[in-house]
Structures are given as structure tokens and as C-alpha cells.
N, C-alpha and C positions, 0 to 999 in steps of 0.2 A: 433514525436520528441522523442528521447530516450537518454536523458543525463545520464551519469553514476553518481552514488551517493554513498558516503561512509556511511555505516550503522553499528552501534554497537548494539549487542544484547547479553546479558548474558556474557559480558566482552570480546566478540570476535568481531573484526571489519573486515568487508568484503566490497568489492565494488559490487554493484548490479546495474542493468540497470532498469530504471523507464520509462515506456511508458506514455507520457503525451498527452492528447487530449485537445486542446484549446489554448489560451483562446477563449471564445465565443465572439460574437459581443456584444458591450455595449448596455444594455437596461435600460430604465427608469422605476422604480417601482412606485406604487401609492403614495408614500411619497416624490417623487422627487429625490430619490437617484439613481445614476447610478451604475450598477453592471455588472460584467463579471463572467464567471465560467470556471472551468477546472477540468479535471479528471486525476488522476495518478494511475497507476496500476503496480504491480510487483508480482513475485512469488519467494519465497525463500524456501530452504530446511532447516528445523529447525536443523537437525543434523550438518549442516555446521557451526552452531553457538554453538555447544556443548550441545544442548538440546536433550538428547538421551533417557530420561525416557519413558517407555511404559509399557503396561500390555496386555497380551494375554487374549482374551475373551474365554469363554467356547465354543463358536461356531467356534473358530479358527481365528477370526479377531483380530485386535488390537484396543486399546482405542484411540490412537492419531496417525493421519497420519503424513507422513514426510513433505509433501508440505504445505506451508502456502501462501494463496492468500491475497495480501494486496491491498485494494481499498481506495483511498483518493478523496473525493469530496471537491472542493475549491470554495468559493464564495468571490470575491473581491468587496467591496462596496466603491464608491467614494461619499462623501457627499459634 
């Protein structure tokens, strides 16, 4: 499932696509609570949000890459 989502970063708002896996099947934990989980991932280019600072290293590389991987782990607990 990949619902679009509006995100703001550094004062810039862009629509990004978030890949969602789950929710998982409901499970009962040792304390009697029922829970489900889900994972959401996306990748953004930081320059798309106006974050352009970088520094060249002596070896020729750069300090900060352009792509940012975002991972979110979600646990929902019903008590």
C-alpha cells in the first residue's frame, strides 16, 4: 500500500509516497494486551527541501549524501 502524504521540512512542503506494510495480525502479549504492527518507508532527496549544505572531504567525497531513507516502525496496542 503506498498512500501519498504531504510532508514539510525546512519550511518546504512536498508530497511524498510512503510504502506501508501491515498491519500485522493481532497478537496477545503476556500482559493481556492485543497489538498489531506496521512499517512505513520512504526516501527523499534533502535538496528538494532546500537542505543544500555540504562539505567536500580531502579524499574527494562529501560529508552529507543527498538521499535520506526514512523508516517508521509502528506498534498499536489495544488494552
